[in-house]
C-alpha positions as CSV (number, residue, x, y, z in Angstrom):
1,M,25.7,-7.6,-30.1
2,N,22.3,-6.4,-28.9
3,K,22.4,-2.6,-28.4
4,L,20.9,-2.8,-24.9
5,L,23.5,-5.4,-23.8
6,L,26.2,-3.2,-25.3
7,L,25.0,-0.2,-23.4
8,I,24.8,-2.2,-20.1
9,L,28.4,-3.5,-20.7
10,T,29.6,0.0,-21.4
11,L,28.0,1.4,-18.3
12,S,29.4,-1.5,-16.2
13,I,32.9,-0.6,-17.4
14,L,32.3,3.0,-16.4
15,T,31.0,1.9,-13.0
16,T,34.3,0.0,-12.4
17,C,36.4,3.0,-13.0
18,S,38.0,4.5,-9.9
19,Q,35.4,6.4,-8.0
20,K,38.0,8.1,-5.9
21,T,39.1,10.3,-8.8
22,D,35.5,11.0,-9.9
23,P,34.2,14.3,-8.4
24,I,30.6,13.3,-8.9
25,A,31.2,10.0,-7.1
26,E,32.5,12.0,-4.1
27,I,29.0,13.4,-3.7
28,F,27.8,9.9,-3.1
29,Q,30.4,8.7,-0.6
30,D,27.8,7.8,2.0
31,Y,26.0,5.6,-0.6
32,Q,29.1,3.4,-1.3
33,G,30.3,0.2,0.1
34,E,27.9,-1.8,2.2
35,N,25.3,1.0,2.4
36,P,22.0,1.3,0.6
37,G,23.0,2.7,-2.7
38,A,22.2,4.9,-5.7
39,A,22.2,4.8,-9.5
40,V,23.2,8.1,-11.1
41,A,23.0,9.0,-14.8
42,I,23.6,12.1,-16.8
43,I,22.1,12.4,-20.3
44,Q,23.2,14.9,-22.8
45,D,22.3,15.3,-26.5
46,G,20.7,11.9,-26.6
47,E,23.5,9.9,-24.9
48,I,24.2,8.7,-21.4
49,V,27.5,10.6,-20.9
50,Y,27.9,9.6,-17.2
51,H,26.8,6.7,-15.1
52,Q,27.8,5.3,-11.8
53,S,26.2,2.8,-9.5
54,F,26.9,2.9,-5.8
55,G,26.3,0.6,-2.8
56,M,23.8,-2.2,-2.3
57,A,20.4,-2.9,-3.8
58,E,19.9,-5.6,-1.1
59,L,22.0,-5.6,2.0
60,E,21.0,-9.1,3.2
61,T,22.4,-10.7,0.1
62,E,25.1,-8.1,-0.6
63,K,23.6,-7.5,-4.0
64,S,25.1,-4.4,-5.5
65,V,23.3,-1.6,-7.4
66,Q,23.8,-1.9,-11.2
67,S,22.7,0.1,-14.1
68,N,19.7,-2.2,-14.5
69,T,18.7,-2.1,-10.9
70,N,15.0,-1.1,-10.5
71,F,14.0,1.4,-7.8
72,R,10.6,2.4,-6.6
73,L,10.1,5.7,-8.3
74,A,7.7,7.1,-5.8
75,S,6.3,10.4,-7.1
76,V,8.4,10.4,-10.2
77,T,5.6,7.9,-11.2
78,K,3.2,10.9,-11.5
79,Q,4.5,11.9,-15.0
80,F,3.5,8.5,-16.3
81,T,0.0,8.8,-14.8
82,A,-0.4,12.2,-16.3
83,T,0.8,10.9,-19.7
84,A,-1.9,8.2,-19.5
85,I,-4.6,10.8,-18.9
86,L,-3.3,13.0,-21.7
87,L,-3.3,10.0,-24.1
88,L,-6.9,9.3,-23.3
89,E,-7.7,13.0,-23.8
90,E,-6.1,12.8,-27.3
91,R,-8.3,9.8,-28.1
92,G,-11.4,11.6,-27.1
93,L,-12.1,9.4,-24.1
94,I,-11.5,12.0,-21.4
95,D,-12.2,15.7,-21.2
96,L,-10.0,17.6,-18.8
97,N,-12.9,19.8,-17.9
98,W,-15.0,17.0,-16.6
99,T,-15.8,17.3,-12.9
100,L,-15.3,14.6,-10.3
101,D,-19.0,14.1,-9.7
102,K,-19.3,13.2,-13.4
103,V,-16.5,10.8,-13.3
104,F,-17.2,9.0,-10.0
105,E,-20.7,8.1,-9.0
106,G,-21.6,9.2,-5.4
107,F,-18.7,11.6,-5.2
108,P,-19.2,14.3,-2.5
109,E,-20.9,17.5,-3.5
110,Y,-17.6,19.5,-3.7
111,G,-16.7,17.3,-6.6
112,Q,-18.9,19.5,-8.8
113,N,-16.2,22.1,-8.7
114,I,-13.1,20.0,-9.2
115,Q,-12.1,19.3,-12.8
116,I,-9.6,16.7,-14.0
117,H,-7.1,19.4,-14.9
118,H,-7.2,20.5,-11.2
119,L,-6.0,17.1,-10.2
120,L,-3.1,17.1,-12.7
121,N,-1.6,20.3,-11.4
122,H,-2.5,20.0,-7.7
123,T,-4.9,22.9,-7.6
124,S,-7.9,20.7,-6.6
125,G,-7.8,21.4,-2.9
126,I,-8.7,17.8,-2.3
127,W,-7.5,16.2,1.0
128,D,-4.5,14.0,1.0
129,Y,-5.5,10.4,1.8
130,E,-2.2,9.7,3.5
131,D,-3.5,11.6,6.5
132,F,-6.2,9.0,7.0
133,V,-4.1,5.8,6.7
134,P,-2.3,4.7,9.9
135,D,1.1,3.1,9.6
136,S,-0.4,0.1,11.4
137,A,-2.4,-0.7,8.2
138,L,0.6,-2.4,6.5
139,A,-1.1,-5.8,6.7
140,N,-3.9,-4.5,4.5
141,P,-2.4,-1.6,2.5
142,V,-4.7,0.8,0.8
143,M,-4.8,0.8,-3.0
144,D,-6.2,3.3,-5.5
145,Q,-9.8,2.2,-5.1
146,G,-9.4,2.5,-1.4
147,V,-8.2,6.1,-1.8
148,L,-11.5,6.9,-3.6
149,E,-13.5,5.3,-0.8
150,I,-11.6,7.3,1.8
151,I,-12.1,10.6,0.0
152,Q,-15.8,9.9,-0.7
153,N,-16.2,10.0,3.1
154,T,-14.9,13.5,3.4
155,D,-17.2,16.6,3.1
156,Q,-14.8,19.4,2.5
157,T,-11.5,20.5,0.8
158,Y,-8.5,22.5,1.8
159,F,-9.7,25.3,-0.5
160,P,-12.0,25.8,-3.5
161,A,-10.5,24.3,-6.7
162,G,-8.3,26.5,-8.7
163,E,-7.5,29.0,-5.9
164,Q,-4.2,27.6,-4.6
165,F,-1.5,25.0,-5.2
166,R,-1.3,22.2,-2.7
167,Y,0.4,18.9,-3.6
168,S,-2.0,16.0,-3.4
169,N,-1.3,12.3,-3.7
170,T,-5.0,11.7,-3.7
171,A,-5.3,13.4,-7.0
172,Y,-3.0,11.0,-8.8
173,A,-4.7,7.9,-7.3
174,L,-8.0,9.2,-8.7
175,L,-6.4,9.8,-12.1
176,A,-5.2,6.2,-12.2
177,L,-8.7,5.0,-11.5
178,M,-9.9,7.2,-14.4
179,V,-7.3,5.6,-16.7
180,E,-8.9,2.2,-15.8
181,K,-12.5,3.4,-16.2
182,Y,-12.1,5.0,-19.6
183,S,-9.5,2.8,-21.2
184,G,-11.0,-0.5,-20.0
185,L,-7.6,-1.7,-19.0
186,D,-6.0,-2.2,-15.6
187,F,-3.6,0.7,-14.9
188,P,-0.4,-1.4,-15.1
189,E,-1.6,-2.9,-18.4
190,F,-2.4,0.5,-19.9
191,L,1.0,1.8,-19.0
192,E,2.6,-1.3,-20.4
193,E,0.8,-1.3,-23.7
194,N,0.8,2.5,-24.3
195,I,4.1,3.7,-22.9
196,F,6.5,1.1,-21.6
197,K,6.3,-1.5,-24.4
198,P,6.4,1.1,-27.3
199,L,9.6,2.5,-25.7
200,D,11.2,-0.8,-24.9
201,M,11.1,0.1,-21.2
202,N,11.1,-3.7,-20.6
203,A,12.0,-3.6,-16.9
204,T,9.6,-0.8,-15.9
205,V,6.3,-1.8,-14.2
206,A,3.5,-0.5,-12.0
207,H,4.0,-3.1,-9.3
208,I,1.1,-5.0,-7.7
209,K,2.3,-7.6,-5.2
210,N,1.6,-11.2,-6.3
211,Q,0.4,-10.0,-9.7
212,N,3.6,-8.8,-11.4
213,T,7.3,-8.9,-10.7
214,V,10.0,-6.3,-10.3
215,T,13.2,-7.7,-11.8
216,E,16.6,-6.7,-10.4
217,R,14.8,-5.0,-7.5
218,A,16.3,-2.6,-5.0
219,Y,14.9,-2.9,-1.6
220,G,14.4,0.1,0.7
221,Y,16.2,0.8,4.0
222,S,15.7,3.2,6.8
223,K,18.4,4.2,9.3
224,E,17.5,3.5,12.9
225,N,20.0,3.8,15.8
226,D,22.8,4.0,13.3
227,Q,21.8,0.8,11.6
228,W,20.1,0.2,8.3
229,I,16.8,-1.6,8.7
230,R,14.9,-3.0,5.8
231,K,11.6,-1.0,5.4
232,D,10.6,-1.5,1.9
233,Q,6.9,-0.8,2.1
234,S,4.4,1.3,4.0
235,S,0.6,1.2,4.4
236,T,0.3,3.4,1.3
237,S,2.9,1.8,-0.9
238,A,0.3,-0.2,-2.9
239,V,-1.3,2.9,-4.3
240,L,-0.2,3.0,-8.0
241,G,-1.1,6.3,-9.5
242,D,0.9,8.5,-7.1
243,G,4.0,6.4,-6.8
244,G,3.9,2.7,-7.6
245,I,6.2,2.4,-10.6
246,Y,9.6,0.7,-10.5
247,S,12.3,1.5,-13.1
248,N,16.0,2.0,-13.7
249,V,18.2,4.6,-15.3
250,L,18.4,2.7,-18.6
251,D,14.7,2.7,-19.0
252,L,14.3,6.3,-17.9
253,F,16.9,7.3,-20.5
254,K,14.4,5.9,-23.1
255,W,11.6,7.9,-21.5
256,D,13.8,11.0,-21.4
257,Q,14.4,10.8,-25.1
258,A,10.7,10.2,-25.9
259,L,10.1,13.6,-24.2
260,Y,12.2,15.2,-27.0
261,N,11.1,13.2,-30.0
262,G,7.3,12.9,-29.4
263,T,7.3,9.1,-29.6
264,I,4.4,8.7,-27.2
265,M,2.7,12.1,-27.2
266,P,2.8,15.0,-29.7
267,K,5.5,17.6,-28.9
268,S,2.8,20.2,-28.3
269,T,1.3,18.1,-25.6
270,I,4.6,17.4,-24.0
271,E,5.3,21.2,-23.9
272,K,2.0,21.6,-22.2
273,T,3.1,19.3,-19.4
274,F,6.1,21.7,-18.9
275,S,4.0,24.9,-18.8
276,N,3.2,26.7,-15.6
277,G,-0.3,26.1,-14.3
278,K,-2.6,29.0,-13.7
279,L,-4.9,29.8,-10.8
280,H,-8.3,31.4,-11.2
281,D,-6.9,34.8,-10.4
282,G,-4.4,34.4,-13.3
283,S,-1.3,33.9,-11.2
284,L,1.1,31.2,-12.2
285,I,2.3,28.2,-10.2
286,D,5.7,26.5,-10.4
287,Y,4.1,23.2,-11.5
288,G,2.9,22.0,-14.9
289,L,1.3,18.6,-15.4
290,A,3.3,16.2,-13.2
291,W,6.5,18.3,-13.4
292,H,7.8,21.0,-11.1
293,I,9.2,24.0,-12.8
294,K,12.2,26.2,-11.7
295,A,15.2,28.0,-13.1
296,Y,18.9,27.2,-12.9
297,Q,21.5,29.5,-14.4
298,R,18.6,31.3,-16.2
299,E,17.6,28.1,-17.9
300,K,14.2,26.5,-17.4
301,V,14.3,23.3,-15.4
302,V,11.5,20.7,-15.2
303,Y,11.9,18.1,-12.5
304,H,10.2,15.8,-10.1
305,T,11.4,14.3,-6.9
306,G,10.1,11.0,-5.4
307,S,9.9,10.1,-1.8
308,S,8.4,6.9,-0.4
309,T,9.3,4.6,2.4
310,S,13.1,4.3,2.1
311,F,13.4,5.7,-1.4
312,R,14.6,9.2,-2.5
313,N,14.8,10.0,-6.2
314,I,14.9,12.9,-8.7
315,F,14.5,13.2,-12.4
316,Y,15.9,16.7,-13.3
317,R,15.8,18.0,-16.9
318,I,17.0,21.2,-18.7
319,P,15.3,20.8,-22.0
320,S,17.0,23.7,-23.7
321,K,20.3,22.0,-23.2
322,Q,19.0,18.5,-23.8
323,L,20.6,17.7,-20.4
324,S,19.0,15.4,-17.8
325,I,20.1,14.0,-14.4
326,I,18.6,10.9,-12.9
327,I,19.3,9.9,-9.3
328,L,17.6,6.8,-7.8
329,T,18.3,5.7,-4.2
330,N,17.0,3.1,-1.8
331,R,17.2,4.8,1.6
332,N,15.1,7.2,3.7
333,D,17.4,10.2,3.6
334,P,17.8,13.0,2.8
335,E,14.6,15.0,3.0
336,E,12.9,14.9,-0.4
337,E,13.5,18.6,-1.1
338,R,17.3,18.1,-0.7
339,M,17.3,15.8,-3.8
340,I,17.2,19.0,-5.8
341,D,20.4,20.2,-4.1
342,I,22.1,16.9,-4.8
343,A,21.1,17.0,-8.5
344,E,22.4,20.5,-8.9
345,K,25.7,19.5,-7.1
346,V,26.0,16.7,-9.7
347,L,25.3,19.2,-12.4
348,R,27.9,21.7,-11.2
349,K,30.6,18.9,-11.0
350,F,29.6,17.8,-14.5
351,Q,29.9,21.3,-15.9
352,E,33.3,21.7,-14.3
353,R,34.5,18.5,-15.8
354,E,33.3,19.5,-19.2
355,R,35.2,22.8,-19.2
């Protein structure tokens, strides 16, 4: 039997186990039944040791979430964008010290002081394009090139590059454009050929409407007046570099393992993505290259949340323990920051179960 089919079958059996006696499933009571759902996986020592799927991927057709259901990753996407940039750096096609005026013709004067590495760790000070795109623009959603056009019409930044940390979706849209410019491939194609295909992440895709397809897709829902309303896209959902990838827990398991074995990038480069960024004054920030950094029970944690219209996700890793938690959901709550709390609730329940 094909190994992937065997894994899906095994996870399906786990999913059908009684969730009432599962303390982790109790955390996701509100995601069960006819509600927008969640896929939860715990990875330890190279194996998926826990998986459950809850609720619905599509309410209208009563299609339930399964282990192969693909969710919009939102900002969890950023680690793949950063990886693409680092691959180009390794090949000598990009220098992280290049400034934006060198990369993009006609970029505003302030681009002379913003280097590529500032974009990667959100110390560029560049304005967030989402502040310039009204919700009413859904009929003609902005894409990555549109982000560049928006930012080229600004004449200042939040602060001089390297002086502060301020999260910027604009930065990762610009990085995706750099991938296209210096690789000669469309962004989805570069990811497919250099990351997804080598790892057999066959369901994962940087989605462009009418150009490629999301199989087994979860659609997003927002709660309004105590009812779930389908709100799958926004005026900024078509931007790829900051949040446009769809994937599932099975494919992300393969990515998780690649971050240990160096299949895509050398281990030294991977470690660099998990290292605290540094400001000009020498102070450290709690962000590496597309990964937030924190501590839990004195262990280093690298993680990233994802929040887009009606999706809330987290990829939470404790590398020293080879332990990861992946939570993908298709609803507009809770607040993005609370996904950290949920992941750590899952972790505590898992630790209790293992004692």
